[in-house]
N, C-alpha and C positions, 0 to 999 in steps of 0.2 A: 897796667892796662895794655892789652895787646893792640898794636896798630894794624895787624893783619887779621883777616877773617879766620875764625877757627872752624873746625869741622862741624857740620850740622849734627852729626852723630858720630861718636867715637866710643868704642867699648873696650875695656881692659878686662881680660879673663885671667883667673889664677886662683890659687888656694891660699887662704889665710893660715899662717902657722899658728899652732895652738900654744897657749901660754905666753904669747908675745903681745905686748901692747903697742909696740912701734913697728910699723911696716915701711920698708924702704922700697919705693917703686922705681922701676928703671927709668932712665932719662928718655923721655918720649917727646916727639914733636908731632902734634896733632893738627897743626894748621893746614888749611887747604892751599895756602900759598907758600911754596918752598922754593927759594932761589929764583923768584920771578915766575915760577910755573904754578898753574892752578889745576888742582885735581878735580876734574869735572867730566861729565858725559859730553861728547861732541856730536855723535851721530847715532840714531836719528835725532833731528832737531825736536825741541819741545813741541808737542802737539802734532807731530807727524802722523799721517793716516795711512793705513794699509788695508787691503781687502784680505779677509781671513782665508779665502779660497786660493789666493795667489801666493801665500807663504808656503814654501816647501823646501826640500833639500836642494832643488835646482834654483830656487829663488828665496833664500833666507833673508831675514832681517839681520843686518850687520850692526851690532852694538860696538861703538868705538868710544874710547875715553883717553884722557891725557894720563901721563905717568904720575905715580906717587913714589918719590925716591926712596921711601922706606919699605915699600911693598916687597914681600917675598913672592906673593901670588895675588891674583885678583879673581873675583867671580861676579856675575851679574845676577840680580834677582828681579822678578817681575811680579807685580801684584795688582789686583783690581783697585781702582781709585777709591772704592767704597769700603775697603778693608785692608788690614795689614797682612792678610794671609798671602804667603808666597806661593804662587801657582806654578812658577817655573824658576829654576836656578841653573846657571851654567856650570860646567865643570871648572875646577880651578885651573888657572892659566897664568903663565908669566908674560903672555902677550897682552896688548891693549885692545884686543878685538875678540868678540865672542859672537857666534852665529846662532840664531834662533830659527828653527825650521817650522814653527807653528804648532808643535806638539807640546802640550803641557806636561808637567811631571806625572800626572795621573794617566797619561797616554791618549787623552782626547785632543782634538783640534781646538785651538783657541777660539772662543766665541766672541761675537761682536761686543764691544764695550770700550770703556776708557780705562787705561792701565797706567801704572807708574813703574818706571824701571830706574835702577840705580846700580852703582858699582861699589863693591867693597874691596879695599886693599887690606891684606892680612900680613902680619909679621909676628914672629915669635921672638920674644926678648927674655932671656933667662927662663924663669918659670911662668912667664906671662904671655898671653896672646893679645896683640893689639889689632883691632879691626876699625878702620876708618871708612865712612861711607861718603859718597858724593851726594850732593843734593839730588832729589828725585826729578826725573823728567817724565812728562806725560806722553802717552802713545795711544792713538785711537785706532781700534780695529773695527772695520766695517764688515757687514755680512758678505 
């Protein structure tokens, strides 16, 4: 039994070898608490509100998170609170900051509503890819 919290979501991607019944997975650490650090979003705060018309290149929303010591890179995803559909995803970054200028992946300005954002830490281990997600934070967009 683990005494530390484990990731709310962690995915391991890879291919199963054919004709083999035993699969050896790489040594992975998926806990959110590593060496006293917690992998989580920090800014904006949960439930922060922004006006859609004021989000721009000159005034972006700055997403910030703590480090995950096994990450090769990070990315941020944004989805409406009513669905799992990702409406915006940041570029991969080695930084712990991503900027959102208000434009969704389909090229439209973000409409009013409640959204969830979270950060993914990605790492390749041998033939596998590990993705660990922070818990989601809510974001309110006003007209």
